[in-house]
C-alpha positions as CSV (number, residue, x, y, z in Angstrom):
1,M,17.3,5.1,8.9
2,L,15.9,3.1,5.8
3,C,17.4,-0.4,5.3
4,E,18.2,-0.8,1.8
5,N,18.5,-3.8,-0.7
6,V,15.0,-5.1,-0.6
7,K,13.4,-5.2,-4.0
8,I,9.7,-4.9,-4.1
9,L,7.0,-5.3,-6.6
10,C,4.1,-3.0,-5.9
11,L,0.8,-3.6,-7.5
12,S,-2.6,-1.5,-7.6
13,D,-5.9,-1.2,-9.5
14,R,-5.1,-2.9,-12.8
15,V,-4.2,-6.3,-13.9
16,E,-0.9,-6.0,-15.7
17,P,-0.3,-8.7,-18.6
18,M,3.3,-9.0,-18.2
19,L,2.5,-10.1,-14.5
20,H,-0.3,-12.6,-15.3
21,G,1.6,-14.9,-17.6
22,P,4.7,-16.8,-18.3
23,S,7.1,-13.8,-18.4
24,L,6.2,-13.0,-14.5
25,N,9.5,-14.6,-13.2
26,S,11.8,-13.1,-15.6
27,Y,10.3,-9.7,-15.5
28,A,10.2,-9.7,-11.7
29,K,13.6,-11.4,-11.3
30,G,15.2,-10.5,-7.9
31,V,11.9,-9.3,-6.4
32,E,12.0,-10.3,-2.8
33,A,8.3,-9.2,-1.8
34,V,5.2,-7.9,-3.4
35,I,2.9,-5.0,-2.2
36,S,-0.7,-4.5,-3.3
37,C,-2.3,-1.2,-2.8
38,G,-5.9,-2.7,-3.5
39,D,-8.7,-3.0,-5.9
40,L,-6.9,-6.2,-7.5
41,P,-8.6,-9.6,-8.0
42,F,-7.6,-11.8,-5.4
43,D,-6.8,-14.8,-7.8
44,Y,-4.2,-12.3,-9.5
45,L,-2.6,-11.9,-6.1
46,E,-2.6,-15.8,-5.5
47,Y,-1.1,-16.3,-8.9
48,I,1.7,-13.9,-8.2
49,I,2.4,-15.6,-4.8
50,T,2.3,-19.0,-6.4
51,F,4.6,-18.5,-9.3
52,L,7.0,-15.9,-7.9
53,G,7.3,-17.5,-4.7
54,V,7.7,-14.5,-2.4
55,P,5.5,-13.0,0.3
56,V,2.7,-10.9,-0.9
57,Y,1.3,-8.0,1.5
58,Y,-1.8,-6.2,0.7
59,V,-4.4,-3.5,1.7
60,L,-8.0,-3.5,0.5
61,G,-9.5,-1.1,-2.0
62,N,-13.2,0.2,-2.3
63,H,-13.9,-2.5,-5.0
64,D,-12.6,-5.5,-2.8
65,P,-14.7,-7.5,-0.5
66,A,-15.0,-6.4,3.1
67,P,-12.4,-7.5,5.6
68,D,-14.6,-9.8,7.4
69,S,-15.7,-11.5,4.2
70,L,-14.8,-15.0,3.7
71,E,-13.3,-13.9,0.5
72,Y,-9.5,-13.3,0.9
73,P,-6.2,-13.9,-1.3
74,E,-4.8,-17.2,0.1
75,G,-1.4,-17.2,1.4
76,C,-1.0,-13.3,1.3
77,T,-0.6,-11.2,4.3
78,P,-3.2,-8.1,5.2
79,L,-1.5,-5.1,6.1
80,D,-4.5,-3.0,7.4
81,G,-3.8,-1.5,10.8
82,R,-0.7,-3.5,11.0
83,I,3.1,-3.0,11.2
84,V,5.1,-5.9,9.5
85,D,8.7,-6.5,9.0
86,V,9.6,-7.2,5.3
87,K,12.8,-9.1,5.0
88,G,15.1,-9.4,2.0
89,E,18.2,-11.6,1.8
90,V,20.3,-8.5,2.7
91,G,18.3,-5.9,4.3
92,G,14.7,-5.2,5.4
93,V,12.1,-2.6,5.7
94,V,9.3,-1.9,8.2
95,V,5.8,-1.6,6.5
96,A,2.5,-0.2,7.7
97,G,-0.9,-0.2,6.1
98,L,-4.3,1.2,6.0
99,S,-7.1,0.0,3.6
100,G,-10.0,1.8,2.2
101,S,-11.1,5.0,0.5
102,R,-13.4,7.9,1.3
103,L,-17.1,7.1,1.9
104,Y,-19.1,7.8,-1.2
105,S,-21.6,4.9,-2.1
106,G,-21.7,2.8,1.3
107,G,-19.8,-0.1,-0.1
108,P,-17.3,-2.0,1.8
109,N,-13.7,-0.4,2.7
110,Q,-15.3,3.0,2.7
111,Y,-14.7,5.5,5.5
112,T,-15.5,9.1,6.7
113,E,-12.5,11.4,7.3
114,R,-13.5,10.9,11.2
115,Q,-13.5,7.2,11.0
116,M,-10.2,7.2,9.2
117,R,-8.7,9.5,11.6
118,L,-9.6,7.1,14.4
119,R,-8.1,4.2,12.4
120,S,-4.9,6.3,11.8
121,W,-4.6,7.2,15.7
122,A,-4.9,3.5,16.3
123,L,-2.0,2.6,14.1
124,S,-0.2,5.4,15.7
125,V,-0.5,4.0,18.9
126,R,0.9,0.6,17.6
127,I,3.8,2.5,16.2
128,L,4.6,4.1,19.5
129,R,4.4,0.9,21.5
130,R,6.7,-0.8,19.0
131,R,9.2,2.1,19.4
132,L,8.9,2.1,23.1
133,A,9.8,-1.6,22.9
134,G,13.0,-0.6,20.9
135,R,11.8,-1.7,17.6
136,Q,11.9,0.4,14.4
137,G,8.9,2.3,13.3
138,P,7.5,1.8,9.7
139,Q,9.7,3.4,6.9
140,V,7.0,2.7,4.3
141,F,3.3,3.3,4.5
142,V,0.8,1.5,2.2
143,T,-2.6,2.8,1.7
144,H,-5.3,2.4,-1.2
145,S,-6.3,6.2,-1.0
146,P,-3.9,8.8,-1.3
147,P,-3.1,11.6,1.2
148,F,-5.3,14.6,0.7
149,G,-3.7,17.0,-2.0
150,L,-1.2,14.5,-2.8
151,G,-2.1,12.8,-6.1
152,D,-5.9,12.7,-5.2
153,A,-9.0,14.2,-7.2
154,E,-11.7,16.5,-6.2
155,D,-14.6,14.2,-6.6
156,Q,-15.9,12.5,-3.4
157,A,-14.8,9.1,-4.4
158,H,-11.1,10.0,-5.1
159,V,-10.4,12.8,-2.6
160,G,-7.5,11.7,-0.3
161,F,-7.6,11.5,3.6
162,E,-6.2,14.5,5.8
163,S,-5.4,12.1,8.4
164,F,-2.9,10.6,6.2
165,L,-1.0,14.0,6.0
166,D,-1.0,13.8,9.9
167,L,0.7,10.4,9.8
168,I,3.3,11.7,7.4
169,D,4.1,14.4,9.6
170,R,4.2,12.4,12.7
171,H,6.1,9.5,11.6
172,E,7.9,10.9,8.7
173,P,8.3,7.6,6.5
174,S,10.6,7.6,3.7
175,L,8.0,6.2,1.2
176,W,4.2,6.3,1.0
177,L,2.7,4.1,-1.4
178,H,-1.0,4.3,-2.8
179,G,-3.4,3.3,-5.6
180,H,-6.9,4.4,-6.2
181,K,-6.3,7.3,-8.5
182,H,-6.0,5.8,-12.0
183,L,-3.2,7.5,-14.3
184,Y,-4.1,7.9,-17.8
185,G,-2.3,10.2,-20.2
186,P,1.2,11.4,-20.4
187,D,0.7,14.6,-17.9
188,Q,-0.3,12.5,-15.1
189,Q,2.1,12.8,-12.0
190,R,3.1,9.5,-10.4
191,V,5.4,11.0,-7.6
192,M,4.9,13.7,-5.2
193,Y,6.6,14.8,-1.9
194,R,5.5,16.0,1.3
195,G,8.8,17.0,3.2
196,A,11.1,14.1,2.9
197,T,8.2,11.8,2.3
198,K,8.1,10.4,-1.3
199,V,4.5,9.7,-2.2
200,I,4.2,7.2,-5.2
201,N,0.7,6.3,-6.8
202,I,1.5,2.8,-7.9
203,F,-1.3,2.4,-10.4
204,G,-0.7,-0.5,-12.4
205,H,2.7,-1.8,-11.1
206,S,6.1,-0.4,-10.2
207,I,9.3,-2.1,-9.0
208,I,11.1,-0.1,-6.3
209,E,14.0,-0.8,-4.1
210,V,14.2,0.2,-0.5
């Protein structure tokens, strides 16, 4: 069951003026954690963790440096392939993450469907071991790319991963947060569903409570 009362600022793909200036603390008042879905300048994440003073968790996007690079957002916690407990003052939520997009140019953090399927299986094994140890599985998944057919596009760079659908069906998270697909215009759909899982495109930012 999803634990409530954790207020999270979610970011992806675009630097937001209200979050990179003196209004940050008042705008994000009450936020207990920050989650980045990728493709954001690392100094932007460092600014937020410094001035907001709450934990920042992130996955990498296709425009970010490679995971083995010496570049990283200082003080922030990577989510790629990991399961973490995000705790608020009252409640808490378990979060899992996977970085990257579809392979389209050979750059860092790009994967074929087969590669992502192997990475997804490895994460599922970690989740199973956690549950066998009597610990709760993730209620929120964080990725850069969307699941296939759920807010993705038809071009090679922005098509989603089919293996993400398997993760949804296998683990039934309450929320799936992603970025990558930019939303411009009034007719863009930010929220979709697969079964009981709510899939949200975070492009820009959203403040959610879980």
